[in-house]
N, C-alpha and C positions, 0 to 999 in steps of 0.2 A: 640935443645930441643925445643925451641919455635913453632917451624914448626911444631913439630911432633904432639903437643896439638892441633893446630888450625885443623892438618887433621884428627884427632881421633874424632873433635865434629860431624861431619856430622855421623857418625859410631854409634857412641854413641845415636845421636838424631834417627838414623835409628833402633837400637836395643831397645831404649825406646818404639817407636811406635808400635813395634813389640809386644810388650810385653801388653803394655794397649790395642790391639786390641785383640791378645789373652785372657788376662783378662775380656775384655767384652763381649767378645763372650761365656766366659764360664760361667760369671753373666746372662745372657740372657739363656744359656741353663739350668743353675739352676733354676731360676724362672720358666719357660718352666715346668720344672720335678714337683717343687711344685705344680703349677697349677694343672697340672694332677692330682696328687696324691689327691690333695682335690678332683678334681672331683670325682676319684675314691672311694674318702672316703665316699663322699658323697650318693655313686652310691651302695657301700655295707651298709652303714646304711639302707637305705630305703628297701634294700633284706633281714637283719635281725628283720626291724621292723615289727611287726605281725599285727599293725595297719592299716599298709599299704596296707596290703592285705584282708581287710576285706569288704565285699560289704555293702553299706551303706542300712541300714534298709529302706524297704516301709514304709511309714504312709500311712495308708489307710481311707477314712471316714466311712467305715460299718464294722460289725463284720464277714459280711459273706466274705467280700472282704480279710479281714485278716486271714481268716479260708483258702479262695480258695489257697491263698499264700502259707500259712505255708506246707498246702498239696501238693502243686508242690514241693517246697524245700523241703520238707522232701524226694521225689520221687526222686528228684535229686539226695540226697545222699545215697539214697538206691540202685540209680543204679550206681554210683561211686564205692560203696561198694563191688557190685555183680562185676564192670569190673576189681577191682582190685584183686578180691580173681581169678578171672578167669585168670587171668594175671600170679598170684603167682602159681596158681596150673599149668596152662603151662609151666612156666618157672622150678618147679620144677620135670616135666613129663620130659623136655630136659635134665635135670643136671642127673636124672636117667638113663635116655638113652645113656647118653653119656660114 
């Protein structure tokens, strides 16, 4: 019986090493998953955050520059609304034709 105990020790040591290796691999995979999910959370938070998309206001030295910039911004907004309306009309037209 003593001989069999000696023969089992290398086998037990090998099993222990395999279990520990698998455990360490799973820990590393889990830490990578956690790190990746944190990065995704930060990115999603930026996507939801409205302030992230706001364009910084340009501070001007004169009222004339401010009016010019304001007029330009209004033209940009109007152009976007016109294009958005045209795309919507085109979509509705295609839906009706279909």
